[in-house]
Backbone as CSV, one residue per row, in Angstrom:
resi,resn,N_x,N_y,N_z,CA_x,CA_y,CA_z,C_x,C_y,C_z
1,MET,1.183,-1.222,0.141,-0.187,0.023,0.084,0.576,1.435,0.144
2,GLU,0.489,2.124,-0.689,1.104,3.888,-0.603,0.140,4.619,-0.344
3,LEU,0.472,5.407,0.158,0.064,7.290,0.728,0.207,8.025,-0.378
4,VAL,-0.862,8.554,-1.228,-0.427,9.105,-2.198,-1.033,10.881,-2.814
5,HIS,-1.237,11.927,-2.680,-2.048,12.916,-2.960,-3.044,12.470,-4.299
6,ALA,-4.146,12.990,-4.408,-4.975,12.299,-5.739,-5.399,13.441,-6.082
7,SER,-6.423,13.707,-6.975,-7.423,14.554,-7.459,-8.742,13.496,-7.412
8,PRO,-9.229,14.968,-7.688,-11.181,14.113,-7.801,-11.166,13.344,-8.765
9,SER,-10.797,13.377,-10.083,-10.822,12.279,-11.348,-10.271,11.169,-10.719
10,GLN,-9.503,10.746,-10.176,-9.397,9.643,-10.144,-9.613,8.720,-8.105
11,LEU,-10.555,9.252,-7.575,-11.312,8.920,-6.301,-12.344,8.315,-7.039
12,PRO,-12.565,7.327,-6.722,-13.996,6.035,-7.228,-15.365,7.353,-6.063
13,ILE,-16.503,7.664,-6.459,-17.367,8.444,-5.694,-17.851,7.139,-5.130
14,SER,-17.876,5.504,-5.373,-18.576,5.125,-4.333,-17.435,4.932,-2.880
15,LEU,-16.166,5.022,-3.012,-15.322,5.463,-1.680,-16.069,6.270,-0.795
16,LEU,-16.102,7.104,-2.100,-16.614,9.014,-0.642,-17.762,8.728,-0.179
17,LEU,-18.561,7.640,-0.827,-20.518,7.952,-0.719,-19.780,6.875,0.944
18,GLU,-19.149,5.748,1.216,-18.796,5.587,2.265,-18.671,6.376,3.281
19,ALA,-18.166,7.218,3.506,-17.800,8.764,4.850,-19.352,9.695,4.867
20,ASP,-19.843,9.892,3.411,-21.021,10.919,3.220,-21.650,10.157,2.175
21,PRO,-23.047,9.857,2.693,-24.203,9.180,1.944,-24.905,10.365,0.963
22,CYS,-24.477,11.037,0.626,-24.922,12.021,-0.077,-24.078,12.689,-1.085
23,GLU,-24.385,12.164,-1.790,-23.841,12.629,-3.473,-23.474,14.486,-3.607
24,GLU,-25.037,14.471,-3.492,-24.317,16.123,-3.689,-24.113,16.836,-1.912
25,ASN,-23.567,16.732,-1.619,-22.388,17.150,-0.473,-21.276,17.145,-1.245
26,ILE,-21.307,15.788,-1.488,-19.671,15.521,-1.927,-19.131,16.476,-2.684
27,ARG,-20.331,16.448,-3.998,-20.254,17.332,-5.682,-19.590,19.084,-4.541
28,SER,-20.807,19.407,-3.283,-19.743,20.843,-3.499,-18.926,20.399,-2.691
29,TYR,-18.346,20.260,-2.361,-16.858,20.274,-1.618,-15.286,19.687,-2.355
30,ILE,-15.766,18.452,-3.342,-14.682,17.980,-3.956,-13.650,18.768,-3.952
31,ASP,-14.119,19.728,-5.318,-13.239,20.687,-6.178,-12.180,21.527,-5.357
32,LYS,-12.473,21.721,-4.261,-12.038,22.375,-3.253,-10.826,22.363,-2.359
33,CYS,-11.042,20.940,-2.765,-10.140,19.707,-1.387,-8.508,19.681,-1.682
34,TRP,-7.885,19.349,-0.286,-6.958,18.317,-1.189,-6.838,17.405,-0.706
35,MET,-6.780,16.442,-1.305,-6.894,14.683,-1.565,-5.463,14.110,-1.188
36,PHE,-5.794,13.241,-0.140,-5.082,12.074,0.185,-5.630,10.790,0.043
37,ALA,-5.054,10.048,-0.285,-5.010,8.196,-0.371,-4.113,7.310,-0.265
38,ALA,-4.961,6.094,-0.160,-4.416,4.938,-0.033,-4.174,4.629,-1.197
39,ARG,-3.581,3.867,-1.748,-3.888,3.189,-2.869,-2.632,2.024,-2.905
40,GLN,-3.461,0.809,-3.756,-2.746,-0.210,-3.560,-2.779,-0.742,-5.559
41,GLN,-1.241,-0.674,-5.771,-1.554,-0.902,-7.651,-2.791,0.306,-7.970
42,ASP,-3.513,0.220,-8.720,-4.119,0.887,-9.225,-5.694,1.130,-8.630
43,GLN,-5.970,0.172,-7.264,-6.659,0.677,-6.574,-7.036,1.446,-5.174
44,TYR,-7.519,2.494,-5.648,-8.113,3.100,-4.297,-9.200,2.510,-3.107
45,LEU,-8.045,2.541,-1.682,-8.517,1.489,-0.583,-9.233,2.617,0.164
46,GLY,-8.654,4.302,0.284,-9.340,4.583,0.841,-9.120,6.355,0.652
47,ALA,-9.573,7.391,1.389,-9.436,8.305,0.682,-9.833,9.477,2.376
48,CYS,-8.576,10.719,2.202,-8.902,11.851,3.018,-9.224,13.160,2.312
49,LEU,-10.642,14.168,2.697,-10.664,14.790,1.473,-10.866,15.990,2.815
50,VAL,-9.425,16.883,2.715,-9.439,18.188,3.353,-9.845,19.613,3.138
51,LEU,-10.925,20.292,3.472,-11.078,21.620,2.830,-10.472,22.835,3.467
52,PRO,-9.445,23.460,3.167,-8.512,24.356,3.919,-9.494,25.164,4.001
53,GLY,-8.953,26.136,5.286,-9.521,27.380,6.207,-8.521,28.481,6.299
54,GLN,-8.869,28.851,7.216,-8.686,30.354,7.679,-7.537,30.056,8.483
55,ASN,-6.452,30.843,8.791,-5.929,31.599,10.116,-5.707,29.275,10.649
56,GLY,-4.943,28.730,9.701,-3.854,27.571,10.049,-5.028,26.615,9.940
57,ALA,-6.067,26.780,9.886,-6.921,25.725,10.063,-6.878,25.112,8.917
58,ALA,-7.918,23.681,9.243,-8.254,22.651,8.002,-9.405,21.729,8.551
59,GLU,-9.941,21.838,7.409,-11.444,20.651,8.290,-11.363,18.859,7.191
60,ILE,-11.413,18.180,7.675,-11.349,16.827,6.898,-13.047,16.455,6.761
61,VAL,-13.477,16.827,5.200,-14.496,16.750,5.217,-15.235,15.225,4.202
62,ASN,-14.233,14.239,4.784,-14.560,12.986,4.107,-12.843,12.241,4.306
63,LEU,-13.669,11.186,4.879,-12.849,9.652,5.431,-13.165,8.650,4.866
64,ALA,-12.928,8.145,4.372,-13.508,6.760,3.846,-12.689,6.194,3.540
65,VAL,-13.051,4.452,3.980,-12.233,3.313,3.719,-12.839,2.041,2.821
66,GLN,-12.500,1.720,1.549,-13.274,0.441,1.250,-14.103,-0.444,2.281
67,PRO,-15.406,-0.980,2.037,-15.673,-1.458,3.341,-14.453,-3.044,3.223
68,LEU,-13.847,-3.491,2.402,-13.647,-4.829,2.625,-11.862,-4.668,2.714
69,SER,-11.331,-3.349,2.771,-9.843,-3.426,3.457,-10.388,-2.853,4.874
70,GLN,-11.710,-2.293,5.474,-11.627,-1.878,6.607,-11.236,-2.841,7.648
71,GLY,-10.361,-1.993,8.909,-9.893,-2.999,10.200,-8.870,-3.296,9.482
72,GLN,-8.098,-2.842,8.661,-6.716,-2.973,9.069,-5.824,-2.639,9.125
73,GLY,-6.204,-1.574,9.563,-4.902,-0.087,9.631,-4.595,0.762,8.443
74,ILE,-5.409,0.573,7.490,-5.417,1.706,6.443,-5.701,3.445,7.073
75,GLY,-6.981,3.309,7.144,-7.383,4.691,7.744,-6.756,5.428,8.929
76,THR,-6.316,4.052,9.592,-5.280,4.904,10.616,-4.094,5.371,9.861
77,ALA,-3.466,4.532,9.098,-2.031,5.247,8.397,-2.435,6.127,7.657
78,LEU,-3.665,6.377,6.724,-3.851,7.335,6.256,-4.291,8.543,6.885
79,LEU,-4.972,8.606,8.299,-5.245,9.969,8.396,-3.719,10.259,9.510
80,ARG,-2.964,9.284,9.744,-1.442,10.149,10.630,-0.798,10.850,9.405
81,TRP,-0.791,9.851,7.886,0.174,10.827,6.888,-0.697,11.717,6.259
82,THR,-1.714,11.869,6.365,-2.679,13.489,6.457,-2.390,14.131,7.194
83,LEU,-2.334,14.306,8.320,-1.889,14.926,9.542,-0.541,15.419,9.084
84,GLU,0.759,14.367,8.495,1.442,14.834,8.842,1.461,15.990,7.283
85,GLN,0.893,15.651,6.477,1.056,16.399,5.089,0.267,17.924,5.765
86,LEU,-0.414,17.954,6.386,-1.374,19.076,6.695,-0.216,20.055,7.038
87,SER,0.480,19.184,8.744,1.542,20.221,9.090,2.593,20.595,8.334
88,ALA,2.914,20.157,7.254,3.922,20.773,6.866,3.223,21.617,5.764
89,LYS,1.995,21.661,5.733,1.703,23.200,5.079,1.258,24.387,5.578
90,GLY,1.498,23.956,7.028,0.922,24.945,7.982,0.381,24.806,8.634
91,ILE,-0.468,23.984,8.401,-1.681,23.473,9.586,-1.433,23.224,10.541
92,HIS,-2.418,24.365,11.691,-2.406,24.028,13.076,-3.088,22.968,13.698
93,ARG,-4.437,23.746,13.516,-5.974,22.786,13.731,-6.617,21.649,12.651
94,VAL,-7.121,20.762,13.091,-7.491,20.068,11.918,-9.165,20.032,12.366
95,GLU,-10.092,19.992,11.812,-11.723,19.967,12.492,-12.146,18.987,11.512
96,LEU,-12.970,18.565,11.982,-14.371,17.483,11.746,-15.723,17.431,12.247
97,GLY,-16.607,16.818,11.670,-17.914,16.900,12.204,-18.054,15.033,12.038
98,THR,-18.747,14.485,12.838,-18.759,13.040,12.802,-20.019,12.899,13.266
99,GLY,-20.948,11.949,13.237,-21.891,11.069,14.332,-21.616,11.057,15.572
100,SER,-22.585,11.349,16.464,-22.554,11.749,17.999,-22.435,10.182,18.829
101,PHE,-22.374,8.754,18.022,-22.275,7.907,18.283,-21.426,6.679,17.328
102,GLY,-20.742,5.607,17.478,-19.827,4.498,16.261,-18.432,4.722,16.675
103,PRO,-18.243,3.812,15.607,-17.095,3.634,15.665,-16.120,4.516,14.866
104,GLN,-16.861,5.277,14.318,-15.808,6.243,13.697,-15.499,7.770,14.686
105,LEU,-16.570,7.685,15.801,-16.020,8.483,16.613,-15.222,8.110,17.762
106,THR,-15.104,6.686,17.961,-13.689,6.284,18.717,-13.011,6.158,18.200
107,PHE,-12.822,5.861,16.526,-11.294,6.337,16.245,-10.977,7.508,16.274
108,TYR,-11.436,8.569,15.905,-10.873,9.953,15.596,-10.029,10.321,17.219
109,GLN,-11.042,9.996,18.325,-10.705,10.222,19.554,-9.132,9.517,19.851
110,ARG,-9.375,8.062,19.556,-8.111,7.101,19.879,-7.189,7.950,18.809
111,LEU,-6.663,9.185,17.730,-5.647,9.833,17.307,-5.763,11.095,18.076
112,GLY,-6.667,10.952,19.081,-6.036,12.193,20.000,-7.068,13.520,19.501
113,PHE,-8.126,13.040,18.641,-9.793,14.210,18.053,-9.835,14.629,19.450
114,ARG,-10.200,15.587,19.900,-11.438,15.925,21.333,-12.852,16.486,20.510
115,VAL,-13.740,16.600,21.224,-14.768,17.038,21.195,-15.260,18.234,21.408
116,THR,-15.419,19.189,20.320,-15.731,20.773,20.741,-16.939,20.965,20.850
117,GLN,-18.105,20.780,20.075,-18.999,21.053,19.763,-20.389,19.926,19.976
118,VAL,-21.601,20.027,20.209,-22.842,19.462,19.584,-23.547,20.467,18.266
119,GLN,-23.357,20.046,17.740,-24.905,20.755,16.607,-25.565,19.784,16.456
120,ARG,-27.080,19.996,17.321,-28.200,19.474,17.468,-29.021,18.917,16.083
121,ASP,-29.502,17.975,15.561,-30.378,17.990,14.638,-29.707,18.291,13.286
122,TYR,-28.018,18.136,13.636,-27.657,18.416,12.111,-27.861,17.542,10.818
123,PHE,-28.686,16.216,11.481,-28.186,15.005,10.469,-29.943,15.191,9.955
124,LEU,-30.696,15.686,10.498,-32.057,15.970,10.211,-32.398,16.719,9.552
125,THR,-31.629,18.195,9.502,-31.932,19.144,8.508,-31.475,19.040,7.300
126,HIS,-29.794,18.488,7.202,-29.073,18.295,6.492,-28.972,17.392,5.323
127,TYR,-29.291,16.705,5.206,-29.361,14.986,4.919,-30.732,14.903,4.413
128,PRO,-30.952,14.490,2.992,-32.640,13.861,2.739,-32.889,12.995,3.239
129,GLU,-32.342,11.859,3.311,-33.024,10.581,3.679,-32.085,10.437,5.392
130,PRO,-33.174,9.803,6.047,-32.353,9.446,7.971,-31.336,8.551,7.624
131,LEU,-30.491,8.884,8.010,-29.349,8.100,8.014,-29.277,7.302,9.371
132,PHE,-28.781,6.036,9.360,-29.204,4.927,10.347,-28.015,4.029,10.763
133,GLU,-27.502,4.068,12.035,-26.124,3.170,12.257,-26.211,2.265,13.733
134,GLN,-26.260,0.928,13.238,-26.311,-0.247,14.331,-27.861,0.087,15.129
135,GLY,-28.891,0.526,13.923,-30.611,0.561,14.388,-30.544,1.907,14.890
136,ILE,-30.187,2.411,15.209,-29.882,4.345,15.996,-29.995,5.426,14.338
137,GLN,-31.055,6.278,14.452,-30.944,7.275,13.771,-29.765,8.633,14.155
138,HIS,-29.067,8.831,12.935,-28.195,9.978,13.502,-29.154,11.028,13.862
139,LYS,-28.987,11.788,14.780,-29.672,12.999,14.570,-28.389,14.528,14.898
140,ASP,-27.090,13.982,16.094,-26.435,15.427,16.581,-25.515,14.888,15.639
141,ARG,-24.573,15.899,15.052,-23.060,15.915,14.611,-22.451,16.504,16.094
142,LEU,-21.107,15.729,16.073,-20.182,16.123,17.058,-19.130,17.067,16.004
143,TRP,-18.991,18.062,16.786,-17.486,18.530,16.580,-16.378,18.572,16.896
144,LEU,-15.276,18.052,15.993,-13.876,17.242,16.660,-12.693,18.528,16.360
145,SER,-12.174,18.141,17.321,-10.566,19.042,16.811,-9.422,18.953,17.345
146,LEU,-8.450,19.002,16.948,-7.067,18.395,17.206,-5.684,19.644,16.294
147,ASP,-5.321,19.681,17.399,-3.845,20.597,17.009,-2.663,20.178,17.073
148,LEU,-2.422,20.340,15.906,-1.024,19.887,15.262,0.134,20.406,15.983
149,THR,-0.147,21.671,16.499,1.435,22.120,17.200,1.759,21.397,18.819
């Protein structure tokens, strides 16, 4: 596996839909992002899309790993490498939004991200279809951040 910079035309939409089930949302940010990916030969196993912000901040807007490749450390390696790349670009703070429960929350917390805000009813007002995980509907979004300095 190699970690590489990518472009929108290289990343399959099916991969990005693993992290954000709304294609319209993805299309709204994909061309504005820095893109980092995990690739094996010609197959993209994972992707991390980062939206540059102001004052040395950036937002991870999509971090996905192909379902058959999950649980193998690809997401962890990709996120750690992405954070190194962002630090080299002068980014001091990385933020992201995620559901208020589930394995993705634990994943980010294991890597040092901390909850900074709760956005009540975010998934109810920003997605056309209800989002369920483990039989529970996502309603609130947690905002997390990590200082790179």
